[in-house]
N, C-alpha and C positions, 0 to 999 in steps of 0.2 A: 501438358493438356492442363488448364488451370482447373480445376476442381470447385465448384460452386456449393458452398455451405448452406444448407436449407434450413437448420434448428442449431438452438445449443446442445440438445445431443450429439448430433451430426459432430459438432465442432470438438466438443469433449473427446469423441474416440478418435477425430483429426489431431490431437493433439500430444504432442512428450513434452515435459519440463526439463528445460536445459538447466535449469537454475535461477539465482537469484544474485540480482547484480544491485549494489547500492551506490547513488549517487551523493547523499550528504547524508552524513551523522553529527550531529555537532549539538552543543550545549554552551549558554552563554551564563554565567554566574551574576547575581546582582550584586555589586558592593557591599560588603557588612553582611551582616549577621541577622539572618530571615528564618522565620520561623517554615519547618516544611508544609506545603500544603496537604490538608487533610483528601483522600482518594476522590472524597464528591466535589471537590474544588477546582481538579485538573479537568478541564473540555479540550479536547484535542478539536482542532479543527484539520478537516479532510481535503487534499485536491486529488483527483484524477486523471490518469492520461492513458490514454489505446495508442500503440503502432502497428500499427500492419504492414507486411513488404513481403510478396511473395508467400513462402512457404513459413516466416517467420509472425510470431504474435510475440506483443511485450503490453503488459501492465503494468502499469508504475505510479504506485500510491508516494503519496508526501503526507505526513502528520506532522502540524504543528502545535506544541503547545506553549503558552504563555502561563506561568504561574509567580506569586510571590519569590520565589527563589534565581527564577531566570527563564531563558527561552530555550528550547528546546526543537529541533527538524531531523526530522530521520526522512528521505527519501528514498526509495528501493523500487525495484521492477521484478515481478516472474517473468521469465522470460521461457518462451514456448517454440517449438519448433511441428515443423511436419514433413512426411515424408515426398507431399507433393506440394507445388504450388495450388492456393487458394484463396477463394474469394468469400468475402462474407459481410454482409449486410449489418452497418451501423447500430440497428437495431438488437440484432444476436451478439456483434463484442458486447454491446454494454450488459446483455444478459449475463452474458459469460465474466465479464466481470467482477458483476452486485453478486452473481451465484456461485463462483469456484477460484477466482483470483484473489478478488478482494479477501476473502476469507482463508485461501493460505495463504496471503504476504502479514495475514494479521500478527500470527506471533511473532515472526522476524522483528517485526515493527517493535513488540510489543518489549520483546528481548534485547533490541536495540536501545530504546529508549531508557530501561533500564540499566543495563551496563554503561550506556556516557554517563546517565545522572550519578550514577555510583562513584563514577573518576571525579567528575566537577561538581558536583554539588553537596559531594560527601555521603547522601540517600537515596538509596532509588526509587525516584519514581515511576508508577505503576499505575500505567495504561489502564483506566475501564476494561470489564470483558467487555466485548461487545457481540451481544447475541447474532447470528445468523438472517440477513435481512433486515436488521439494524441499522447498516449500513450500506445504504442504496443509492448510485448515481446515475443520472438523467440525459447527462452532458458535461463534457470534458472541463476539466477546468487548467489556469493557465496561472502560473505564480505572477 
């Protein structure tokens, strides 16, 4: 029997974290000597995808950073499952993504950006700290 999820709190109670999957972690360095950008000059652009299939939910976040040093892309998903299949409205899924999953993914994204840029650029780029609620999506974005 498929369970109908009534609100974000019920969805939070129904889901268990399975893990984080990375789809892209890349950095491309510009040719020649380039000064590292100041932290306030780093303006990440984000995209979101939500996947729901039976008893599974995936919230996938993509960040792209273009700077004087080069380009960085990190694309990762927080994967969840439930003990039984469930139905959830787009509104509740977006609320869950914005309030829970995005905030759970951001530390993984920041770490991936820092690690890959340290290796490729020689200096780690740090994504700015994003307070809860400052990054919110109203629709799914595509690449």
